[in-house]
N, C-alpha and C positions, 0 to 999 in steps of 0.2 A: 528426405521422405517421397516415396513415388505416389502418383496421383490416386492409385487405386487406395493408399493409406486416408486419404481425404474423404475418400467416398465413404470407406468404412464408418470413419469416423462419423459422418453425416447420417450412415444408416444405424449407429449404436444411438446416437441422441435421439434417434426418433423412434426408437424401438421398431426396427426395423428387420432385425436379426432372428436368428431361430434361438431356442434355448442352447443349441451345441455351438451355434457361430456367438453367440453373446459370451459364454462361456472361455472359449478359444480367445475372442479378443479380450476378456479381462486377465487372464492367465498370460497373456503378452505384454498387456499392459501394465502387470506385476512385476513381470521380469526382464522387461526390457526398456532400461532406461530412455534411450532417445525416441521410443515410442510412445513412452508415456510424457515425454516432454513436449513432442511435437501435438501429443490429445490435449496436453493442457493448454497449448496455445492455440490451438482451434477451438477448441472451448470457448477461452477469453476473447478469441476474434467473433466466433457465431454470437455471444452473449451482447458482445459491445456492439457488433451491427444492429441485433436486434433492437438494443434501447437505444440507437441512434434515429431509429425510423419516426418522424412525425406526423403527419395528417396523410391523407390519401393522397392529395395532389403529390409529395414531396415522396411517399412511396414509391407511385407509379414512375415518379421521373428515375429514381433511386433503382428499380427494376429495370428500366432500359438500358441505364448506364453497366450494369452487373450482366445484363443478358450480352452486351457486347464484348466484356472480358470473359464471360463463359464461351463465346463462342470462338476467340483468339485462344483459348487456354486448352481447351479440350480441340480433341480430333474431332475430324467431320461427322464421325459415327455418332459421337457422344452427343454433339450438338443437333442432331437430327432427332435423336430419342426424346430430347430434352423440349423442344419443338413441338412434338408430335403429344406431349403430357403437360398441358400447360398449368396445371394445378401442380409440377415441380419446377415450373421454370425460374420461379423467385429463390428457391432452396438450392437447386445448383448454381444459380448464379452467384447467391451468397457465398455457396463452396467456391466458387472459383475465386471471387474474390480474398476472402482467409487464405486459400492455398497461395495464390499470385502475390499476396501481401507478405508472407511467411518466407514464401522462395525468394522474392527480391529483397526485402529488408531485413529479413533475417530473424531470430526467433526473438533477439532481444527487444524490437519493437512493441512487440505485442508482451513483452514481460513486464513492460512497463505499467501495463493497466493492473499489474498486483502487486507488483515490486513495494515494499513497506515505505511508508512514509511517515513525517511527524506527525501530522495530524490523526495517525491510527492511534498513536500512544500520549494524545496528549489530554486525557481524560483526569486533569490533578484531581488529588485530595483536598476537600475544602481547608479552608483556612479556620480557624476556630478562633471566639471572642473570648477573651482569659477575662477573670473577675479583677475590676481595677484597671483594665486597660487604657491608654489616654488616648484621646479624641483620634489622632491620625490613625492610630492603629486599629481601632472600631472602623473608622472610614474606609481603612485597606482592607481591611477584613473583607466588608460589604460590596468593596469594588471587586476584589479578586473572584469571590465565589459570584457574580454574575459577569465576569469575564471582561471586566471594563479592566483591560489591562495597563492601558496607558496612565488611569488614574491610580489604580493601585502601585503603580511604579513610582508615582511622585510623592506618594502617601509612604509607601514604605521605605524609601531612602529619606524621608525626613526622619523617620523612626530610626533608623539605623544610625542617623548620627549622633542620636542619643542613647544607643545603645548598639554599637559597633559588633559587640562579641557573640550575639544571639545570632546561634547558627540557625535556628528555624524559620527566622524573619530572612537571613541571608539568603534561604534554599528558596523562600518565597518570593523574593526581589529578583534572584537570577531566573527563577521560570518566567518571569513579567517580562526580562528582557530578551528570554529566548521568543517569546509569543512575538516581541515586537521586533525582532529580527536584529536587536543591539547584541550579535554573538560578542564581541570584546569584551563587554562589561559582565555579561552572563557567563563566559568562560572563565575569567579571574575570580569571579566571586565561587563558581563552583570548585574549584583549583584552591581555594582557601579553606573550603570546608571539608575536601579530599585529603588533604594533608593535616588537618587537624587532626583532634581526637574526639569530635561530638558522636552522638546517635545517630548523624543523619549523611555521615560518610558513604555509607552503601548506597543510598538515593541520589545524594549528589554525584556517585559516579553514573548512575542510571540517567541523570538528567544530563551530565555530560556527554553521554553518549546519543542522546535525543538530539542533544543540540549539533554534535557534528552530522546527524543526520539530518537533518533541515538545511544546514549547510551543503549536504550532498558530496561529506567527506567519508565516503564507506570504508575507507582504510582506518581512519581515527575512531570511526564509531564502531568496528572489530576489536580493535584493541583494548578502548576503553569496556564493552560488554564481556570481555572476558578477565576483566579483573574483579567483576562483582562477584563476592563469594558466596559459595552454597550456602542456603541460610538465609541470605538477606531477602526481605520483602520483594523484592524485584528480581531475584535469579532467575525463576521460571520463565516470566515474559522476556529477561533477557534471553535466555537459552531459547528458546522460539523466536526470535528476532534474530537470531544469529543464525540459526537454519535456515533463514528464509536470506541471509544476507551473505553467506557463503557458499 
């Protein structure tokens, strides 16, 4: 990607393009995948840099560092233009930083800021207390819903020892193990549900995929997501995740 494209990105973000230029930019973004990807990376970089600035002293120090990068990255004529317009120094220095990092570290580095991670998907459905539940199950339910997964894990294990074929409890027990990074236990428990005939098979597939996602095994995550059938509660979410991973 050429330097002028990064300047164009900056102008677009700051609403400095004419209506005709803006339309041309958006047409190119919509029809040129490489251009669109570079723009997404640049936008991520810009947002990240803006959110990384702290107090005024830190901001001024950051500006000085970026001005140095700007001088080295752009030609002398551009550097003079920046210096003669102090109000734009920080913007163009920030632009140089974004461009430099993308050029030398590649697109992948900045894509990490938007890549899906397990914590994007761990808004678990709450457990419900069934009338007549044993004391440990009541306590496990409260602990799980309070996100006290270490406590819920121990209690659910105790309950499952007395009711080992309860697929719903197996699922929640597996979830606590994913949260605690006990992946071997979680995956074994989920596989047991997946190979069974309970109503929780599809949900177990979803969590099995999330377990692999948390383990950063993207290939396995994709394979499992593709097994979730159309019509499953998690199908649409699984497709959205697939789109981000593939």
